TIVO-2410 file (N, C-alpha, C; in nm, 3 decimals):
# residues 114
REC num residu      c1      c2      c3 atome chaine
REC   1      X  10.397   7.661  12.970     N      A
REC   1      X  10.467   7.535  12.899    CA      A
REC   1      X  10.639   7.521  12.848     C      A
REC   2      X  10.679   7.427  12.881     N      A
REC   2      X  10.823   7.396  12.870    CA      A
REC   2      X  10.831   7.398  12.694     C      A
REC   3      X  10.952   7.522  12.656     N      A
REC   3      X  10.993   7.505  12.548    CA      A
REC   3      X  11.116   7.399  12.487     C      A
REC   4      X  11.206   7.397  12.409     N      A
REC   4      X  11.304   7.339  12.357    CA      A
REC   4      X  11.395   7.351  12.445     C      A
REC   5      X  11.421   7.404  12.510     N      A
REC   5      X  11.569   7.472  12.624    CA      A
REC   5      X  11.554   7.414  12.736     C      A
REC   6      X  11.454   7.413  12.773     N      A
REC   6      X  11.381   7.313  12.880    CA      A
REC   6      X  11.395   7.101  12.882     C      A
REC   7      X  11.418   7.074  12.765     N      A
REC   7      X  11.434   6.944  12.726    CA      A
REC   7      X  11.304   6.906  12.695     C      A
REC   8      X  11.210   6.991  12.644     N      A
REC   8      X  11.076   6.977  12.550    CA      A
REC   8      X  11.090   6.985  12.439     C      A
REC   9      X  11.020   6.929  12.370     N      A
REC   9      X  11.054   6.926  12.210    CA      A
REC   9      X  10.904   6.935  12.122     C      A
REC  10      X  10.853   7.015  12.125     N      A
REC  10      X  10.724   7.030  12.015    CA      A
REC  10      X  10.737   6.883  11.864     C      A
REC  11      X  10.592   6.820  11.852     N      A
REC  11      X  10.635   6.736  11.754    CA      A
REC  11      X  10.647   6.839  11.592     C      A
REC  12      X  10.694   6.772  11.518     N      A
REC  12      X  10.727   6.841  11.330    CA      A
REC  12      X  10.602   6.834  11.306     C      A
REC  13      X  10.541   6.938  11.250     N      A
REC  13      X  10.398   6.984  11.204    CA      A
REC  13      X  10.444   6.873  11.051     C      A
REC  14      X  10.314   6.823  11.008     N      A
REC  14      X  10.332   6.775  10.923    CA      A
REC  14      X  10.295   6.835  10.781     C      A
REC  15      X  10.283   6.971  10.797     N      A
REC  15      X  10.162   7.086  10.691    CA      A
REC  15      X  10.330   7.123  10.664     C      A
REC  16      X  10.397   7.207  10.778     N      A
REC  16      X  10.494   7.302  10.730    CA      A
REC  16      X  10.633   7.263  10.764     C      A
REC  17      X  10.671   7.173  10.849     N      A
REC  17      X  10.811   7.070  10.861    CA      A
REC  17      X  10.870   7.169  10.981     C      A
REC  18      X  10.776   7.227  11.099     N      A
REC  18      X  10.846   7.292  11.190    CA      A
REC  18      X  10.797   7.260  11.345     C      A
REC  19      X  10.829   7.288  11.414     N      A
REC  19      X  10.822   7.203  11.533    CA      A
REC  19      X  10.748   7.348  11.608     C      A
REC  20      X  10.586   7.279  11.671     N      A
REC  20      X  10.525   7.420  11.673    CA      A
REC  20      X  10.391   7.334  11.806     C      A
REC  21      X  10.312   7.432  11.918     N      A
REC  21      X  10.234   7.338  11.991    CA      A
REC  21      X  10.124   7.328  11.918     C      A
REC  22      X  10.034   7.244  11.958     N      A
REC  22      X   9.895   7.257  11.905    CA      A
REC  22      X   9.872   7.193  11.769     C      A
REC  23      X   9.736   7.179  11.773     N      A
REC  23      X   9.715   7.080  11.582    CA      A
REC  23      X   9.662   7.155  11.432     C      A
REC  24      X   9.700   7.324  11.490     N      A
REC  24      X   9.666   7.407  11.375    CA      A
REC  24      X   9.815   7.448  11.353     C      A
REC  25      X   9.832   7.486  11.219     N      A
REC  25      X   9.979   7.567  11.143    CA      A
REC  25      X   9.904   7.697  11.116     C      A
REC  26      X  10.022   7.787  11.128     N      A
REC  26      X   9.994   7.933  11.054    CA      A
REC  26      X  10.060   7.914  10.894     C      A
REC  27      X  10.112   7.819  10.901     N      A
REC  27      X  10.133   7.805  10.735    CA      A
REC  27      X  10.031   7.735  10.676     C      A
REC  28      X   9.919   7.683  10.741     N      A
REC  28      X   9.822   7.702  10.611    CA      A
REC  28      X   9.720   7.768  10.671     C      A
REC  29      X   9.753   7.906  10.771     N      A
REC  29      X   9.606   7.967  10.810    CA      A
REC  29      X   9.530   7.984  10.832     C      A
REC  30      X   9.526   7.860  10.936     N      A
REC  30      X   9.474   7.849  11.002    CA      A
REC  30      X   9.469   7.921  11.124     C      A
REC  31      X   9.310   7.933  11.185     N      A
REC  31      X   9.289   8.040  11.344    CA      A
REC  31      X   9.346   7.940  11.424     C      A
REC  32      X   9.455   7.987  11.551     N      A
REC  32      X   9.475   7.883  11.664    CA      A
REC  32      X   9.338   7.928  11.757     C      A
REC  33      X   9.281   8.012  11.747     N      A
REC  33      X   9.158   8.069  11.846    CA      A
REC  33      X   9.011   7.928  11.803     C      A
REC  34      X   8.996   7.970  11.692     N      A
REC  34      X   8.846   7.890  11.634    CA      A
REC  34      X   8.894   7.750  11.570     C      A
REC  35      X   9.018   7.749  11.479     N      A
REC  35      X   9.039   7.644  11.429    CA      A
REC  35      X   8.986   7.634  11.271     C      A
REC  36      X   8.927   7.735  11.247     N      A
REC  36      X   8.889   7.738  11.117    CA      A
REC  36      X   8.993   7.833  10.997     C      A
REC  37      X   9.031   7.737  10.871     N      A
REC  37      X   9.119   7.774  10.779    CA      A
REC  37      X   9.066   7.943  10.738     C      A
REC  38      X   9.152   8.010  10.663     N      A
REC  38      X   9.119   8.093  10.619    CA      A
REC  38      X   9.158   8.240  10.685     C      A
REC  39      X   9.194   8.254  10.828     N      A
REC  39      X   9.291   8.357  10.873    CA      A
REC  39      X   9.326   8.324  10.986     C      A
REC  40      X   9.386   8.410  11.054     N      A
REC  40      X   9.492   8.440  11.160    CA      A
REC  40      X   9.379   8.448  11.262     C      A
REC  41      X   9.495   8.382  11.379     N      A
REC  41      X   9.415   8.433  11.574    CA      A
REC  41      X   9.410   8.606  11.554     C      A
REC  42      X   9.455   8.699  11.502     N      A
REC  42      X   9.436   8.801  11.527    CA      A
REC  42      X   9.338   8.880  11.420     C      A
REC  43      X   9.305   8.775  11.362     N      A
REC  43      X   9.209   8.884  11.288    CA      A
REC  43      X   9.062   8.748  11.260     C      A
REC  44      X   9.081   8.687  11.398     N      A
REC  44      X   8.959   8.565  11.448    CA      A
REC  44      X   8.825   8.716  11.426     C      A
REC  45      X   8.708   8.680  11.418     N      A
REC  45      X   8.629   8.752  11.459    CA      A
REC  45      X   8.567   8.769  11.605     C      A
REC  46      X   8.596   8.591  11.642     N      A
REC  46      X   8.574   8.570  11.765    CA      A
REC  46      X   8.652   8.570  11.878     C      A
REC  47      X   8.732   8.679  11.819     N      A
REC  47      X   8.868   8.733  11.925    CA      A
REC  47      X   8.767   8.901  11.991     C      A
REC  48      X   8.671   8.887  12.008     N      A
REC  48      X   8.619   9.038  12.081    CA      A
REC  48      X   8.569   9.007  12.204     C      A
REC  49      X   8.581   9.055  12.292     N      A
REC  49      X   8.505   9.047  12.442    CA      A
REC  49      X   8.364   9.066  12.439     C      A
REC  50      X   8.334   9.114  12.572     N      A
REC  50      X   8.147   9.152  12.539    CA      A
REC  50      X   8.177   9.291  12.571     C      A
REC  51      X   8.293   9.340  12.599     N      A
REC  51      X   8.285   9.486  12.643    CA      A
REC  51      X   8.357   9.593  12.563     C      A
REC  52      X   8.420   9.529  12.432     N      A
REC  52      X   8.455   9.579  12.331    CA      A
REC  52      X   8.402   9.516  12.187     C      A
REC  53      X   8.308   9.504  12.158     N      A
REC  53      X   8.248   9.433  12.085    CA      A
REC  53      X   8.210   9.512  12.011     C      A
REC  54      X   8.258   9.487  11.850     N      A
REC  54      X   8.259   9.619  11.712    CA      A
REC  54      X   8.335   9.691  11.727     C      A
REC  55      X   8.384   9.754  11.840     N      A
REC  55      X   8.458   9.887  11.851    CA      A
REC  55      X   8.604   9.925  11.782     C      A
REC  56      X   8.601   9.742  11.793     N      A
REC  56      X   8.745   9.730  11.687    CA      A
REC  56      X   8.759   9.806  11.549     C      A
REC  57      X   8.618   9.783  11.484     N      A
REC  57      X   8.575   9.785  11.326    CA      A
REC  57      X   8.533   9.936  11.289     C      A
REC  58      X   8.525   9.999  11.421     N      A
REC  58      X   8.488  10.171  11.377    CA      A
REC  58      X   8.637  10.259  11.342     C      A
REC  59      X   8.569  10.355  11.258     N      A
REC  59      X   8.732  10.411  11.228    CA      A
REC  59      X   8.694  10.531  11.343     C      A
REC  60      X   8.832  10.633  11.386     N      A
REC  60      X   8.833  10.725  11.453    CA      A
REC  60      X   8.750  10.856  11.344     C      A
REC  61      X   8.690  10.877  11.463     N      A
REC  61      X   8.635  11.075  11.368    CA      A
REC  61      X   8.751  11.114  11.315     C      A
REC  62      X   8.776  11.165  11.184     N      A
REC  62      X   8.869  11.266  11.172    CA      A
REC  62      X   8.794  11.387  11.040     C      A
REC  63      X   8.811  11.498  11.091     N      A
REC  63      X   8.767  11.613  11.047    CA      A
REC  63      X   8.888  11.653  10.929     C      A
REC  64      X   8.782  11.705  10.810     N      A
REC  64      X   8.866  11.735  10.742    CA      A
REC  64      X   8.949  11.862  10.754     C      A
REC  65      X   9.060  11.840  10.629     N      A
REC  65      X   9.242  11.873  10.649    CA      A
REC  65      X   9.173  12.049  10.664     C      A
REC  66      X   9.057  12.113  10.599     N      A
REC  66      X   9.078  12.285  10.620    CA      A
REC  66      X   8.991  12.295  10.722     C      A
REC  67      X   8.951  12.203  10.809     N      A
REC  67      X   8.859  12.248  10.964    CA      A
REC  67      X   9.022  12.227  11.059     C      A
REC  68      X   9.094  12.199  11.019     N      A
REC  68      X   9.170  12.186  11.141    CA      A
REC  68      X   9.215  12.340  11.169     C      A
REC  69      X   9.315  12.340  11.328     N      A
REC  69      X   9.296  12.492  11.363    CA      A
REC  69      X   9.459  12.547  11.301     C      A
REC  70      X   9.523  12.500  11.247     N      A
REC  70      X   9.676  12.535  11.210    CA      A
REC  70      X   9.624  12.532  11.088     C      A
REC  71      X   9.581  12.450  11.030     N      A
REC  71      X   9.560  12.507  10.881    CA      A
REC  71      X   9.527  12.636  10.854     C      A
REC  72      X   9.369  12.625  10.924     N      A
REC  72      X   9.285  12.811  10.935    CA      A
REC  72      X   9.384  12.915  10.933     C      A
REC  73      X   9.519  12.866  11.013     N      A
REC  73      X   9.575  13.000  11.071    CA      A
REC  73      X   9.699  13.023  10.950     C      A
REC  74      X   9.734  12.935  10.893     N      A
REC  74      X   9.828  12.948  10.795    CA      A
REC  74      X   9.791  12.917  10.665     C      A
REC  75      X   9.718  12.995  10.612     N      A
REC  75      X   9.643  12.969  10.441    CA      A
REC  75      X   9.803  12.925  10.344     C      A
REC  76      X   9.894  13.037  10.352     N      A
REC  76      X   9.982  13.053  10.276    CA      A
REC  76      X  10.023  12.922  10.248     C      A
REC  77      X  10.111  12.861  10.431     N      A
REC  77      X  10.145  12.755  10.395    CA      A
REC  77      X  10.079  12.611  10.354     C      A
REC  78      X   9.942  12.636  10.411     N      A
REC  78      X   9.871  12.495  10.295    CA      A
REC  78      X   9.761  12.539  10.218     C      A
REC  79      X   9.814  12.536  10.089     N      A
REC  79      X   9.698  12.617   9.976    CA      A
REC  79      X   9.596  12.512   9.948     C      A
REC  80      X   9.492  12.565   9.910     N      A
REC  80      X   9.333  12.492   9.832    CA      A
REC  80      X   9.401  12.414   9.749     C      A
REC  81      X   9.490  12.418   9.684     N      A
REC  81      X   9.505  12.314   9.548    CA      A
REC  81      X   9.678  12.325   9.505     C      A
REC  82      X   9.783  12.254   9.520     N      A
REC  82      X   9.877  12.252   9.512    CA      A
REC  82      X   9.943  12.303   9.355     C      A
REC  83      X  10.032  12.382   9.358     N      A
REC  83      X  10.042  12.486   9.237    CA      A
REC  83      X  10.127  12.336   9.110     C      A
REC  84      X  10.178  12.232   9.151     N      A
REC  84      X  10.195  12.197   9.042    CA      A
REC  84      X  10.348  12.093   9.078     C      A
REC  85      X  10.400  12.002   8.997     N      A
REC  85      X  10.545  11.976   9.038    CA      A
REC  85      X  10.611  12.063   8.989     C      A
REC  86      X  10.731  12.051   9.054     N      A
REC  86      X  10.849  12.152   9.012    CA      A
REC  86      X  10.890  12.125   8.921     C      A
REC  87      X  10.923  12.257   8.845     N      A
REC  87      X  11.002  12.236   8.726    CA      A
REC  87      X  11.128  12.158   8.728     C      A
REC  88      X  11.155  12.088   8.618     N      A
REC  88      X  11.331  12.034   8.640    CA      A
REC  88      X  11.405  12.119   8.642     C      A
REC  89      X  11.525  12.075   8.652     N      A
REC  89      X  11.626  12.210   8.705    CA      A
REC  89      X  11.723  12.119   8.695     C      A
REC  90      X  11.861  12.233   8.605     N      A
REC  90      X  11.991  12.144   8.583    CA      A
REC  90      X  12.065  12.152   8.697     C      A
REC  91      X  12.145  12.037   8.742     N      A
REC  91      X  12.200  12.006   8.840    CA      A
REC  91      X  12.361  12.086   8.812     C      A
REC  92      X  12.407  12.113   8.928     N      A
REC  92      X  12.529  12.192   8.886    CA      A
REC  92      X  12.652  12.106   9.001     C      A
REC  93      X  12.620  12.014   8.974     N      A
REC  93      X  12.713  11.939   9.048    CA      A
REC  93      X  12.741  11.812   8.980     C      A
REC  94      X  12.924  11.787   8.989     N      A
REC  94      X  12.961  11.667   8.870    CA      A
REC  94      X  13.095  11.670   8.968     C      A
REC  95      X  13.139  11.504   8.917     N      A
REC  95      X  13.289  11.501   8.998    CA      A
REC  95      X  13.373  11.422   8.853     C      A
REC  96      X  13.429  11.511   8.878     N      A
REC  96      X  13.568  11.475   8.786    CA      A
REC  96      X  13.612  11.362   8.788     C      A
REC  97      X  13.644  11.319   8.692     N      A
REC  97      X  13.692  11.122   8.706    CA      A
REC  97      X  13.877  11.130   8.590     C      A
REC  98      X  13.953  11.061   8.632     N      A
REC  98      X  14.086  11.070   8.555    CA      A
REC  98      X  14.046  10.975   8.480     C      A
REC  99      X  14.086  10.980   8.328     N      A
REC  99      X  14.037  10.831   8.215    CA      A
REC  99      X  14.094  10.734   8.248     C      A
REC 100      X  14.081  10.638   8.224     N      A
REC 100      X  14.133  10.502   8.253    CA      A
REC 100      X  14.156  10.482   8.404     C      A
REC 101      X  14.120  10.534   8.498     N      A
REC 101      X  14.123  10.555   8.632    CA      A
REC 101      X  14.043  10.372   8.696     C      A
REC 102      X  14.094  10.282   8.771     N      A
REC 102      X  14.033  10.186   8.798    CA      A
REC 102      X  13.939  10.210   8.924     C      A
REC 103      X  13.853  10.155   9.003     N      A
REC 103      X  13.801  10.180   9.119    CA      A
REC 103      X  13.922  10.087   9.193     C      A
REC 104      X  13.891  10.170   9.346     N      A
REC 104      X  13.964  10.150   9.445    CA      A
REC 104      X  13.933   9.995   9.528     C      A
REC 105      X  14.050   9.902   9.497     N      A
REC 105      X  14.023   9.757   9.581    CA      A
REC 105      X  14.085   9.769   9.676     C      A
REC 106      X  14.021   9.776   9.801     N      A
REC 106      X  14.101   9.788   9.897    CA      A
REC 106      X  13.996   9.744  10.050     C      A
REC 107      X  14.018   9.609  10.148     N      A
REC 107      X  13.935   9.612  10.216    CA      A
REC 107      X  13.901   9.669  10.322     C      A
REC 108      X  13.798   9.726  10.368     N      A
REC 108      X  13.684   9.821  10.408    CA      A
REC 108      X  13.751   9.795  10.563     C      A
REC 109      X  13.806   9.666  10.572     N      A
REC 109      X  13.863   9.583  10.736    CA      A
REC 109      X  13.974   9.543  10.706     C      A
REC 110      X  14.037   9.498  10.826     N      A
REC 110      X  14.153   9.413  10.831    CA      A
REC 110      X  14.120   9.264  10.794     C      A
REC 111      X  14.182   9.167  10.689     N      A
REC 111      X  14.165   9.088  10.661    CA      A
REC 111      X  14.239   8.959  10.751     C      A
REC 112      X  14.236   8.855  10.762     N      A
REC 112      X  14.309   8.771  10.802    CA      A
REC 112      X  14.356   8.701  10.724     C      A
REC 113      X  14.560   8.654  10.742     N      A
REC 113      X  14.585   8.609  10.626    CA      A
REC 113      X  14.562   8.505  10.600     C      A
REC 114      X  14.530   8.453  10.467     N      A
REC 114      X  14.572   8.339  10.426    CA      A
REC 114      X  14.665   8.209  10.397     C      A
***
């Protein structure tokens, strides 16, 4: 199909006010594949093929963290329970300010004359 740069423009959609092909509008939540409202084409149940039917809904098999080889090799790095939230520490850093000093008012780049 030709787009606006080739001299063709799509009609203005009565739902969203934008120009796009087709009779269905994304703003209305209408699927471009089946035409039903309530979902988009990427979430359409009719979007599966015969070879991959139902495979998209399956979750990959994931073993528990303690069964991972790297976790069992380093038990001191991966404890069974977390020790808790670290204690509150006093920060030994500060910036001394001069009383009555104003913030710097300088342009970060060269400004055009007015």
